[in-house]
N, C-alpha and C positions, 0 to 999 in steps of 0.2 A: 311657525313658518309652514306655508302651504306649498311653496314651490320647492322642489328638491333640485337645486341648481348646482350642488356640490362636484358632481361628475364633470361638470364642464367648467367650473371655476378655475382661473388661472391666477388667483392671487396668492403669491407666496412671497415671503420676506427672508432677507438675510439681515439679521439683527446685527446691531453695533458690537456685540461681543462674539460674533461669528457663528450664531446658530442659524440654522436654516428652518423655517416653519413653512409647512405646505397648508395649513389652515389656521387662518386668523383667530378662530374661536377655540381651537383645540390646544390643549397644553403640550403636544409633543413637538420636540425639537430636536434637530441632529446637528452636532458640532462639526462645522467644516474648518473651524479654527484649528482645533486638536488635530484633525487629519492633516492639514497643511503644515502645522508645527512639526508634525511627525515625519515629514518628507513625502506625503502622497504625491504620486503623479497626477497630471491632468485627467488621464483616464480613470484613476482610483476616485478622484473627486467627483467624476461624471457618475460614475457607478454609485457613489453615496447618494448623490442628487437624484438619481433616476429611481433607486430604491426607495427613498423617501417619498417621492412622487406616486410611486407604484403601491405604496400602502395607504395612500390618501382614501379617505372614506367615500363611498358612492353617493351616500346622502347623510343628512343630518344625524349621524350615528352619535347619540349622547347630547344632542343639542338642547334637549329638554332638562338636562341636568347641568347646563352650563353655569348656572348660579353657585353649584356645589363644586365645581371643578377648579382646580388650583392652576390659574394662568396668568401671564403677565398682562398688565394693563397696555392698551393700545400705544401709550406714550412710551412705553419701554420696548414695544415690539418695532415702531417706526411706521405705524399705520396712519 
């Protein structure tokens, strides 16, 4: 990929099993389901989401190793 669009990408997913993904290509997921089941407040959920978005890579970090990464296929992500 020649264009580094990651810093402006707004494609996030909330998976059917309650995980939040900030990068469709990356394996990182944050469980909002577990936080909600533990009784997290709206402000705590917001902090979890903001933290995940804040850790999003600015450019294709590791993109060239995507074939080696363990990641769910799009059909399981909801893409």
